[in-house]
KEKOLDREN-799066 format. One record per residue (C-alpha): x, y, z; chain. Coordinates in nm, 4 decimals, always signed. Layout:
N
+----------+----------+----------+------+
|       px |       py |       pz | unit |
+----------+----------+----------+------+
|        X |        Y |        Z |    A |
...
+----------+----------+----------+------+
***
This chain:
145
+----------+----------+----------+------+
|       px |       py |       pz | unit |
+----------+----------+----------+------+
|  -2.3506 |  -9.5788 |  -5.2081 |    A |
|  -2.4981 |  -9.6718 |  -4.8905 |    A |
|  -2.5421 |  -9.4502 |  -4.5509 |    A |
|  -2.2342 |  -9.6279 |  -4.3800 |    A |
|  -2.0103 |  -9.6365 |  -4.6859 |    A |
|  -2.0758 |  -9.2664 |  -4.6774 |    A |
|  -1.9982 |  -9.1509 |  -4.3376 |    A |
|  -1.7235 |  -9.3614 |  -4.3759 |    A |
|  -1.5914 |  -9.1816 |  -4.6720 |    A |
|  -1.6412 |  -8.8570 |  -4.5124 |    A |
|  -1.4995 |  -8.9375 |  -4.2251 |    A |
|  -1.1611 |  -9.0533 |  -4.3855 |    A |
|  -1.1532 |  -8.7326 |  -4.5939 |    A |
|  -1.1752 |  -8.5304 |  -4.2638 |    A |
|  -1.5416 |  -8.3859 |  -4.3519 |    A |
|  -1.6844 |  -8.2261 |  -4.0436 |    A |
|  -1.9047 |  -7.9181 |  -3.9752 |    A |
|  -1.6450 |  -7.6481 |  -3.9114 |    A |
|  -1.7178 |  -7.3952 |  -3.6046 |    A |
|  -1.7162 |  -7.0938 |  -3.8241 |    A |
|  -2.0304 |  -7.2937 |  -4.0334 |    A |
|  -2.2217 |  -7.3479 |  -3.7283 |    A |
|  -2.1940 |  -6.9819 |  -3.5939 |    A |
|  -2.2582 |  -6.8446 |  -3.9430 |    A |
|  -2.5871 |  -6.7904 |  -3.8205 |    A |
|  -2.6602 |  -6.5070 |  -3.5861 |    A |
|  -3.0143 |  -6.4916 |  -3.4134 |    A |
|  -2.9732 |  -6.1119 |  -3.3927 |    A |
|  -3.0239 |  -6.1004 |  -3.7667 |    A |
|  -3.4037 |  -6.2516 |  -3.7647 |    A |
|  -3.4958 |  -6.0501 |  -3.4403 |    A |
|  -3.3904 |  -5.7209 |  -3.6145 |    A |
|  -3.5837 |  -5.7974 |  -3.8948 |    A |
|  -3.8597 |  -5.8645 |  -3.7048 |    A |
|  -3.8031 |  -5.5460 |  -3.4883 |    A |
|  -3.7540 |  -5.3557 |  -3.7629 |    A |
|  -4.0684 |  -5.4552 |  -3.9426 |    A |
|  -4.2373 |  -5.4169 |  -3.6345 |    A |
|  -4.1625 |  -5.0527 |  -3.5886 |    A |
|  -4.2178 |  -4.9811 |  -3.9536 |    A |
|  -4.5920 |  -5.0750 |  -3.9015 |    A |
|  -4.5784 |  -4.8836 |  -3.5801 |    A |
|  -4.5108 |  -4.5337 |  -3.7704 |    A |
|  -4.6904 |  -4.6142 |  -4.0494 |    A |
|  -5.0061 |  -4.6205 |  -3.7823 |    A |
|  -4.9099 |  -4.2630 |  -3.6528 |    A |
|  -5.1111 |  -4.0627 |  -3.9257 |    A |
|  -5.4582 |  -4.2843 |  -3.8509 |    A |
|  -5.4145 |  -4.2935 |  -3.5057 |    A |
|  -5.2221 |  -3.9876 |  -3.3357 |    A |
|  -5.2904 |  -4.0266 |  -3.0025 |    A |
|  -5.1246 |  -4.3327 |  -2.9819 |    A |
|  -5.3533 |  -4.5263 |  -2.7974 |    A |
|  -5.5083 |  -4.7678 |  -3.0311 |    A |
|  -5.5018 |  -5.1162 |  -2.9716 |    A |
|  -5.2983 |  -5.2021 |  -3.2753 |    A |
|  -5.0340 |  -4.9681 |  -3.2043 |    A |
|  -4.9919 |  -5.0730 |  -2.8433 |    A |
|  -4.9699 |  -5.4442 |  -2.9820 |    A |
|  -4.6948 |  -5.3357 |  -3.1938 |    A |
|  -4.5040 |  -5.1313 |  -2.8924 |    A |
|  -4.5189 |  -5.4390 |  -2.7101 |    A |
|  -4.3586 |  -5.6579 |  -2.9768 |    A |
|  -4.1008 |  -5.4178 |  -3.0539 |    A |
|  -4.0354 |  -5.3613 |  -2.6856 |    A |
|  -3.9735 |  -5.7655 |  -2.6219 |    A |
|  -3.7257 |  -5.7967 |  -2.9418 |    A |
|  -3.5084 |  -5.4784 |  -2.8229 |    A |
|  -3.4656 |  -5.6296 |  -2.4659 |    A |
|  -3.3556 |  -5.9727 |  -2.6553 |    A |
|  -3.1485 |  -5.7768 |  -2.8524 |    A |
|  -2.9543 |  -5.5918 |  -2.5921 |    A |
|  -2.8860 |  -5.9086 |  -2.3906 |    A |
|  -2.7927 |  -6.1355 |  -2.7257 |    A |
|  -2.4364 |  -6.0998 |  -2.8006 |    A |
|  -2.3326 |  -6.0837 |  -3.1848 |    A |
|  -2.2042 |  -6.3894 |  -3.3226 |    A |
|  -2.1376 |  -6.2406 |  -3.6924 |    A |
|  -2.0288 |  -5.8990 |  -3.8466 |    A |
|  -2.3981 |  -5.8372 |  -4.0066 |    A |
|  -2.5512 |  -5.9235 |  -3.6117 |    A |
|  -2.2965 |  -5.6101 |  -3.4818 |    A |
|  -2.4610 |  -5.4554 |  -3.7633 |    A |
|  -2.8114 |  -5.4742 |  -3.6768 |    A |
|  -2.7355 |  -5.4035 |  -3.3055 |    A |
|  -2.5463 |  -5.1001 |  -3.4135 |    A |
|  -2.8688 |  -5.0005 |  -3.6398 |    A |
|  -3.0925 |  -5.0440 |  -3.2982 |    A |
|  -2.8386 |  -4.8162 |  -3.1359 |    A |
|  -2.8615 |  -4.5922 |  -3.4017 |    A |
|  -3.2357 |  -4.6190 |  -3.3995 |    A |
|  -3.2999 |  -4.5897 |  -3.0005 |    A |
|  -3.0040 |  -4.3453 |  -2.9005 |    A |
|  -2.9243 |  -4.1519 |  -3.2131 |    A |
|  -3.0817 |  -3.8293 |  -3.3305 |    A |
|  -3.4214 |  -3.7141 |  -3.1385 |    A |
|  -3.5016 |  -3.4301 |  -3.3777 |    A |
|  -3.6456 |  -3.3963 |  -3.7438 |    A |
|  -3.3912 |  -3.3156 |  -4.0241 |    A |
|  -3.3444 |  -2.9478 |  -4.0852 |    A |
|  -3.4723 |  -2.8355 |  -3.7500 |    A |
|  -3.2439 |  -2.6328 |  -3.4919 |    A |
|  -3.1964 |  -2.9271 |  -3.2739 |    A |
|  -3.0995 |  -3.1131 |  -3.5902 |    A |
|  -2.8228 |  -2.8841 |  -3.6673 |    A |
|  -2.7237 |  -2.8876 |  -3.2731 |    A |
|  -2.7251 |  -3.2806 |  -3.3064 |    A |
|  -2.4671 |  -3.2806 |  -3.5639 |    A |
|  -2.1979 |  -3.1400 |  -3.3602 |    A |
|  -2.2866 |  -3.3781 |  -3.1288 |    A |
|  -1.9770 |  -3.6133 |  -3.0592 |    A |
|  -2.1680 |  -3.9000 |  -2.9099 |    A |
|  -2.3810 |  -3.9197 |  -3.2209 |    A |
|  -2.1144 |  -3.8209 |  -3.4199 |    A |
|  -1.9124 |  -4.1499 |  -3.2724 |    A |
|  -2.2236 |  -4.3695 |  -3.3063 |    A |
|  -2.2855 |  -4.2540 |  -3.6767 |    A |
|  -1.9373 |  -4.3384 |  -3.7756 |    A |
|  -1.9109 |  -4.7110 |  -3.5888 |    A |
|  -2.2339 |  -4.7996 |  -3.7971 |    A |
|  -2.1031 |  -4.6454 |  -4.1519 |    A |
|  -1.7717 |  -4.8146 |  -4.0579 |    A |
|  -1.9237 |  -5.1665 |  -3.9677 |    A |
|  -2.1889 |  -5.1656 |  -4.2951 |    A |
|  -1.8336 |  -5.0739 |  -4.5192 |    A |
|  -1.6812 |  -5.3601 |  -4.3593 |    A |
|  -1.9762 |  -5.6348 |  -4.4027 |    A |
|  -2.0897 |  -5.4480 |  -4.7400 |    A |
|  -2.4099 |  -5.4048 |  -4.6235 |    A |
|  -2.6583 |  -5.1255 |  -4.7741 |    A |
|  -2.6652 |  -4.8038 |  -4.5647 |    A |
|  -2.8681 |  -4.7894 |  -4.3285 |    A |
|  -3.2379 |  -4.6097 |  -4.3817 |    A |
|  -3.3826 |  -4.4792 |  -4.0484 |    A |
|  -3.6990 |  -4.6085 |  -3.9697 |    A |
|  -3.8228 |  -4.2776 |  -3.8930 |    A |
|  -3.7781 |  -4.0974 |  -4.2506 |    A |
|  -3.7691 |  -3.7464 |  -4.0594 |    A |
|  -3.4870 |  -3.8060 |  -3.8868 |    A |
|  -3.1059 |  -3.7545 |  -4.0193 |    A |
|  -2.9166 |  -4.0574 |  -4.1765 |    A |
|  -2.5849 |  -4.1373 |  -3.9916 |    A |
|  -2.4454 |  -4.0666 |  -4.3355 |    A |
|  -2.5441 |  -3.6784 |  -4.2783 |    A |
|  -2.3219 |  -3.7081 |  -3.9124 |    A |
+----------+----------+----------+------+
***
């Protein structure tokens, strides 16, 4: 079958690219994956460079900031993209205190944090995504709110 015959037959069968297929790719997923990797690299360097002014840490901070700025102005196109933005919100505007500290205990009763945690958990449940693991391992996960 040559190209023209194939195209003619597919047109008669109404084979087209659906809008749902075209929008299945969400750029937020790729941005979030890069942001998460960058942030984890930054956290891994803290023991080596506790004063935070190492050139490698500064490069990572700049990359993380650019990705963050892109994600906060990009509209989610899929449930997975929305999950990425909510996980970003949790990481950037979630708990501040180390798990088990007095401040952490106070944060667990903060209505705004509890709501963010429930939204994150709810979207994860709808998308069948695994529970979000905080980038900073010393912070409480959403599942503990």
